[in-house]
C-alpha positions in Angstrom: 43.0 -22.3 41.6 45.3 -23.3 38.7 46.2 -19.6 38.3 48.0 -19.8 41.6 50.6 -22.1 40.1 51.5 -19.4 37.6 52.0 -16.8 40.3 55.4 -15.7 38.9 53.6 -14.1 35.9 52.3 -11.3 38.2 54.3 -8.3 39.3 52.6 -7.5 42.7 49.6 -8.1 44.8 47.4 -5.6 46.6 43.9 -5.0 48.0 44.3 -1.2 47.4 43.2 -0.2 44.0 45.5 2.9 44.1 48.5 0.5 44.2 47.6 -1.5 41.2 50.1 -1.5 38.3 50.7 -3.5 35.2 50.4 -7.3 35.7 49.2 -6.8 39.3 46.8 -9.1 41.3 44.0 -7.1 42.8 42.1 -8.8 45.6 38.7 -7.3 46.6 38.4 -7.1 50.4 35.2 -6.0 52.0 36.2 -3.8 55.0 34.6 -1.7 57.7 34.5 1.5 55.7 34.6 0.4 52.0 34.4 -2.6 49.7 37.1 -3.4 47.3 34.5 -4.8 44.9 33.6 -1.1 44.2 37.0 -0.6 42.6 37.1 -3.6 40.2 36.9 -1.4 37.1 39.5 1.0 38.4 41.9 -1.9 39.0 41.3 -3.3 35.6 41.9 0.0 33.9 45.2 0.4 35.9 46.6 -2.8 34.5 45.6 -5.6 36.8 46.0 -9.0 35.2 44.1 -11.0 37.9 41.2 -9.8 40.0 40.0 -11.9 43.0 36.4 -11.4 43.9 34.0 -13.1 46.3 31.6 -15.7 45.1 28.8 -13.8 46.8 29.6 -10.7 44.7 29.9 -12.7 41.5 26.4 -14.2 42.0 24.8 -10.8 42.7 26.7 -8.8 40.0 27.0 -11.1 37.1 25.9 -8.5 34.5 28.5 -6.0 35.8 31.3 -8.6 35.6 30.3 -9.5 32.1 30.8 -5.9 31.2 34.2 -5.8 32.8 35.3 -8.9 31.0 34.1 -7.4 27.7 35.9 -4.1 28.2 39.1 -5.6 29.7 39.6 -9.0 28.0 43.2 -9.2 29.4 41.9 -9.5 33.0 41.3 -12.9 34.5 39.1 -13.5 37.5 39.5 -15.8 40.5 36.4 -16.5 42.6 36.8 -17.1 46.3 34.7 -18.0 49.3 36.9 -15.8 51.4 39.0 -13.1 49.6 41.0 -12.4 52.7 42.3 -15.9 52.8 43.0 -15.7 49.0 45.0 -12.5 49.5 47.1 -14.3 52.1 47.6 -17.4 50.1 48.4 -15.7 46.9 50.8 -13.3 48.6 52.6 -16.1 50.3 53.1 -17.8 46.9 54.1 -14.6 45.2 56.9 -14.0 47.8 58.0 -17.7 47.7 56.5 -18.6 51.1 59.2 -16.9 53.2 57.6 -17.9 56.6 58.7 -21.5 55.8 62.3 -20.4 56.1 62.1 -18.0 59.0 61.3 -18.6 62.7 58.3 -16.4 63.4 57.4 -15.5 66.9 53.8 -14.1 67.3 53.0 -11.9 70.3 49.4 -11.1 71.0 47.5 -9.7 74.0 45.8 -6.4 75.0 48.9 -4.7 76.4 52.7 -5.4 76.1 52.9 -6.6 72.5 55.2 -3.8 71.4 57.6 -4.1 74.4 57.8 -7.9 74.2 58.6 -7.9 70.5 61.2 -5.2 70.9 62.9 -7.1 73.8 62.8 -10.3 71.7 64.5 -8.5 68.8 67.2 -7.1 71.0 67.9 -10.4 72.6 68.2 -12.2 69.3 69.9 -9.3 67.5 73.2 -11.2 67.2 71.4 -14.0 65.3 69.5 -11.7 63.1 65.9 -10.9 64.0 63.5 -8.6 62.3 60.5 -6.9 64.0 57.1 -6.1 62.7 54.6 -4.1 64.8 52.8 -1.0 65.9 55.7 1.4 65.3 56.6 -0.2 62.0 59.2 -2.7 60.7 62.9 -2.7 61.4 65.4 -5.4 60.4 67.8 -4.8 63.4 67.4 -2.9 66.6 69.6 -0.1 65.5 67.6 0.6 62.3 65.0 3.4 61.9 61.4 2.2 61.8 59.7 1.9 58.5 56.0 2.8 59.1 53.4 0.4 57.8 50.2 1.8 59.2 48.7 -0.9 61.4 49.8 -3.0 64.4 49.5 -6.0 62.1 49.4 -4.9 58.4 47.5 -6.7 55.6 48.8 -10.2 54.7 50.4 -9.1 51.4 52.6 -6.6 53.3 53.5 -9.1 56.0 54.6 -11.6 53.3 56.6 -8.9 51.5 58.3 -7.9 54.8 59.1 -11.6 55.6 60.6 -11.9 52.1 62.7 -8.8 52.7 63.9 -10.1 56.0 64.9 -13.4 54.4 66.7 -11.6 51.6 68.8 -9.9 54.3 69.8 -13.3 55.6 67.6 -12.9 58.7 66.2 -16.1 60.0 64.0 -14.8 62.8 61.1 -12.3 62.9 59.0 -11.3 65.9 55.7 -9.6 65.2 52.8 -8.1 67.0 49.6 -9.9 66.2 46.4 -7.9 66.9 43.0 -9.4 67.4 41.7 -7.5 64.4 44.4 -9.1 62.3 43.6 -12.6 63.4 39.9 -12.1 62.9 40.5 -10.6 59.4 42.9 -13.4 58.3 45.8 -11.0 57.9 48.2 -13.6 59.4 46.7 -16.5 57.5 49.3 -18.9 56.1 52.0 -17.9 58.6 53.3 -20.7 60.8 54.4 -19.2 64.2 57.1 -21.2 66.0 55.9 -19.9 69.3 53.0 -17.7 70.2 53.0 -15.4 73.3 49.8 -14.1 74.9 50.8 -11.3 77.3 47.3 -10.7 78.9 43.7 -9.9 78.1 41.8 -6.9 79.4 39.0 -4.8 78.0 39.6 -3.1 74.7 38.2 -3.1 71.2 34.7 -4.1 72.3 33.4 -1.8 69.6 34.7 -4.5 67.2 34.5 -7.7 69.2 31.3 -6.9 71.1 32.2 -8.9 74.2 35.2 -10.4 76.0 34.6 -13.9 74.9 34.6 -12.8 71.2 37.8 -10.9 71.9 39.4 -13.8 73.6 38.5 -16.2 70.8 39.9 -13.8 68.2 43.2 -13.8 70.1 43.1 -17.6 70.5 43.1 -18.0 66.7 46.9 -17.6 66.9 47.2 -21.1 68.4 45.8 -22.7 65.3 48.9 -21.4 63.4 51.4 -22.2 66.1 53.8 -25.1 65.7 55.8 -25.5 68.9 54.1 -24.0 72.0 52.1 -21.2 73.6 53.6 -19.0 76.2 51.0 -17.8 78.7 50.6 -15.6 81.8 48.8 -17.4 84.6 48.5 -14.2 86.6 46.0 -13.0 84.0 42.3 -13.8 84.8 41.8 -15.3 81.3 44.7 -17.7 81.6 42.6 -20.8 82.0 40.6 -20.1 78.9 43.7 -19.4 76.8 45.2 -22.6 78.2 42.1 -24.5 77.2 42.3 -23.2 73.6 46.0 -23.9 73.4 45.5 -27.5 74.5 42.7 -27.8 72.0 45.3 -26.9 69.3 47.5 -29.6 70.8 50.3 -27.2 71.9 52.8 -27.4 74.7 52.3 -24.6 77.2 55.0 -22.6 79.0 54.2 -20.0 81.6 55.6 -16.8 83.1 54.3 -15.0 86.2 55.0 -13.0 89.4 52.2 -14.0 91.8 51.6 -17.6 90.6 53.7 -20.7 90.2 55.0 -20.7 86.7 57.8 -22.1 84.5 59.6 -18.8 85.0 58.8 -16.4 87.8 60.1 -13.1 89.1 60.9 -13.0 92.9 62.2 -10.4 95.3 61.3 -7.5 93.0 62.8 -4.1 93.5 61.6 -0.9 91.7 63.4 2.4 91.6 63.8 5.3 89.2 66.8 3.6 87.8 64.8 0.6 86.7 63.7 -3.0 87.7 65.6 -5.7 89.5 64.4 -9.2 90.4 65.5 -12.8 90.9 64.4 -15.7 88.8 62.8 -19.0 89.7 62.5 -21.7 87.1 60.3 -24.8 87.3 61.9 -28.2 87.3 60.3 -28.8 83.9 61.9 -25.7 82.5 65.3 -26.5 84.0 65.2 -29.9 82.3 64.3 -28.3 79.0 66.9 -25.5 79.3 69.7 -27.9 80.1 68.7 -30.2 77.2 68.8 -27.2 74.8 72.2 -26.2 76.3 73.4 -29.8 75.9 74.2 -29.9 79.7 72.1 -32.7 81.1 74.3 -34.0 83.9 73.5 -33.8 87.6 76.4 -31.4 88.1 74.9 -29.1 85.4 71.6 -29.1 87.3 73.3 -28.3 90.6 75.3 -25.5 88.9 72.1 -24.1 87.4 70.4 -24.1 90.8 73.3 -22.3 92.4 73.5 -19.8 89.5 69.8 -18.9 89.9 70.1 -18.3 93.6 72.8 -15.7 93.3 71.7 -14.1 90.0 69.6 -10.9 89.6 68.0 -9.5 86.4 68.6 -5.8 86.1 66.7 -3.7 83.6 66.5 0.0 82.7 62.7 -0.5 82.1 60.2 0.4 84.8 56.7 -0.5 85.9 55.5 -3.9 87.2 54.0 -4.6 83.7 57.5 -4.6 82.3 58.4 -7.4 84.6 55.8 -9.5 82.8 57.0 -8.3 79.4 60.6 -9.2 80.2 59.7 -12.6 81.6 57.8 -13.4 78.4 60.7 -12.5 76.2 63.2 -14.2 78.5 61.2 -17.4 78.6 61.1 -17.5 74.8 64.9 -16.9 74.7 65.6 -19.7 77.1 63.5 -22.1 75.1 65.3 -21.1 71.9 68.8 -21.7 73.3 69.9 -18.4 74.7 71.9 -19.0 77.9 71.1 -17.5 81.3 74.5 -16.0 81.4 73.8 -14.2 78.1 70.5 -13.0 79.3 71.9 -11.5 82.5 74.6 -9.8 80.5 72.1 -8.5 78.0 69.3 -7.4 80.3 70.8 -4.1 81.5 71.4 -3.0 77.9 67.7 -3.6 76.8 66.1 -0.3 75.9 62.6 1.1 76.5 60.3 1.3 73.5 59.7 4.9 72.3 56.5 6.2 73.9 56.2 3.3 76.4 56.8 4.5 80.0 59.2 6.9 78.4 60.8 9.2 81.0 61.4 12.9 80.2 62.9 15.2 82.9 65.3 18.0 83.5 67.1 19.4 86.5 64.8 20.8 89.2 61.8 19.7 87.1 59.1 17.1 87.7 59.6 13.6 86.3 57.3 13.2 83.2 56.3 9.9 81.7 54.8 9.5 78.3 52.9 6.3 77.5 50.7 4.8 74.8 48.2 3.4 77.4 44.7 3.8 75.9 42.7 1.0 77.6 41.5 0.7 81.2 44.1 -1.9 82.0 46.9 0.0 80.2 46.1 3.2 82.1 45.9 1.3 85.4 49.3 -0.4 84.8 51.0 2.9 83.9 49.6 4.7 86.9 50.4 1.9 89.3 53.9 1.8 87.8 54.3 5.5 88.5 52.9 4.9 92.1 55.7 2.3 92.5 58.2 4.9 91.7 56.7 7.3 94.2 56.7 4.8 97.0 60.4 3.9 96.3 61.8 7.5 95.8 61.5 11.1 96.9 58.5 11.8 94.6 55.3 12.5 96.5 52.4 13.3 94.1 51.0 11.7 90.9 49.5 13.9 88.1 47.8 12.3 85.1 46.9 13.8 81.7 44.7 11.6 79.5 41.7 11.4 77.1 40.0 8.7 75.1 39.9 8.1 71.4 36.8 8.8 69.3 35.0 6.2 67.2 36.2 3.5 69.6 34.7 1.4 72.5 32.8 4.0 74.5 32.3 1.7 77.5 35.9 2.0 78.5 35.7 5.8 78.9 34.1 6.0 82.4 36.2 3.1 83.5 39.4 5.0 82.6 38.0 8.1 84.3 37.5 6.1 87.5 41.0 4.5 87.3 42.6 7.9 86.9 40.6 9.4 89.7 41.4 6.5 92.1 45.2 6.4 91.3 46.2 10.0 90.6 46.3 13.0 92.9 45.4 15.4 90.1 43.8 14.5 86.8 43.7 16.6 83.6 41.0 15.2 81.3 41.6 16.2 77.7 41.3 15.2 74.1 43.1 12.3 72.5 42.3 11.3 68.9 38.6 12.5 68.7 38.2 11.4 65.1 34.6 12.1 64.0 33.3 12.6 67.5 33.0 15.8 69.5 35.8 16.0 72.1 33.3 17.4 74.6 31.1 14.4 74.4 34.1 12.0 74.9 35.2 14.0 77.9 31.6 13.8 79.3 31.7 10.0 78.9 35.0 10.0 80.9 33.6 12.2 83.6 30.6 9.8 84.0 32.9 7.4 85.8 34.3 10.0 88.2 32.6 10.4 91.6 33.4 14.1 92.0 35.5 16.8 90.3 37.5 18.0 93.3 40.8 16.9 91.8 39.8 17.1 88.1 40.7 19.8 85.6 39.1 19.7 82.2 41.1 21.2 79.4 39.9 20.1 76.0 42.9 21.2 74.0 45.6 18.5 74.6 48.5 20.9 74.1 47.2 23.3 76.7 46.5 20.4 79.1 50.0 19.1 78.8 51.5 22.6 79.2 49.5 23.3 82.3 50.1 19.9 83.9 53.8 20.1 83.4 54.5 23.8 84.0 52.5 23.8 87.3 53.8 20.5 88.6 56.2 20.5 91.6 59.7 19.0 91.3 58.5 16.2 93.5 55.6 15.3 91.2 55.4 12.5 88.6 53.4 13.6 85.6 52.0 10.8 83.4 50.8 11.8 79.9 48.9 8.8 78.6 47.2 7.7 75.4 49.4 8.5 72.4 52.9 7.5 73.3 55.0 7.2 70.1 52.3 8.7 67.9 53.3 12.0 66.3 49.8 13.0 65.0 46.3 13.8 66.3 43.2 12.7 64.3 40.5 15.4 64.3 37.2 15.4 62.6 38.3 17.0 59.4 42.1 16.6 59.4 45.1 14.9 60.9 47.7 17.2 62.4 51.2 16.8 63.7 51.1 16.2 67.5 53.7 14.5 69.7 53.1 14.4 73.4 56.9 14.2 74.0 57.5 17.4 72.1 54.9 19.2 74.2 56.3 17.8 77.4 59.8 19.0 76.5 58.5 22.4 75.5 56.7 22.7 78.9 59.9 21.6 80.7 61.8 24.1 78.5 64.3 21.5 77.4 
């Protein structure tokens, strides 16, 4: 590994042979669909100075490597037991290990990652906090997103973005951390100051095979966390996450609605205008909070108790799930020194994430909600959130438009069908991102979970389904279009086309 010490000699690092330039490091990663070792010669011819390959490949393909060394004598090789780890370690060194100089907050879980990271960024905006996640990267909350492609990108891109944030004098970064990224070592080498686990429900079982594998992939984040884990005891997997966090010798802080926790929402009120709730804090959190605020007197504790009794959190966000998301962000903020007074002042200004329970409406038209929900729990949360609106307003009927993605966990399809059937008054089953699968087969898998079709309409074309659902809805209806949220594309078998649910909803509403 002596070559690592001379990292400044290299111009860039990548695991994509198309991005190789003169003096680059090319790291061969074996992925799901292709193997970087197939592109060693292409990388060498493009100017790579260092190529990192696995020991397994080197043993099997010694003759091929001898040929490459002969034809490209300028190329040096580094052999690795795990090239994903090497990519992360080399990238960190190339970008001067920026995570050592920035507080990084990692947010993982099945649902809520995007919203929690956005709330954290907005809360810490005044101190300078970057965001890295599903929608992209942005250095402050008023910036446009720069798309990166994955919820959690490859480790070299993460290190580059950390470096850019540091160069902009930002000293905090909040990032979504997917189970795939943890399993694939994309976050290797990053030290998270705090890690948040929002929840765990069924998703990605095409990759993780079962819920225990999925949970353990998420729990890997604890091994890279320095201060504490922030967990949700209302989630059924809380005890297992707590067990793994304790195994990593972390402090644990909790947020909840229905269970005793360090921070808890009480007396919740939900309306079309948003959420409102009171806060309860554990004695342990009160002690911690007052210590961080340098107010440890008996009077300060009495003042805090009085303040909590009369204070209410008010948010423009909606849905019970966003109570959990806000509690997670607020708990982190309190632990990091943000005052309760500041949070109460900031809360009403916090914005919804594009494509997350995003409301679209017009005068004398139904209320339409577009959301990214694409898992059973996600769909259930969104539909229950819409039901909460109906029970607290003049709305009377819930209409749902959804489909399921192709080439993904097929076991969730009938479950999502049953959830939509149980919670909505009218359901339009349609296409999502079918990818290489036939949309009709995906729809058939969804229908397998539905007892009868009396309130089901099947419209394979997603644009047509949205148009019919919105244009025929009553002004007292709430129409939920679920699955794609902020996405502005649809992945078909042979092409990717422009498709934005929000555009189609506005067109159907004629606004």
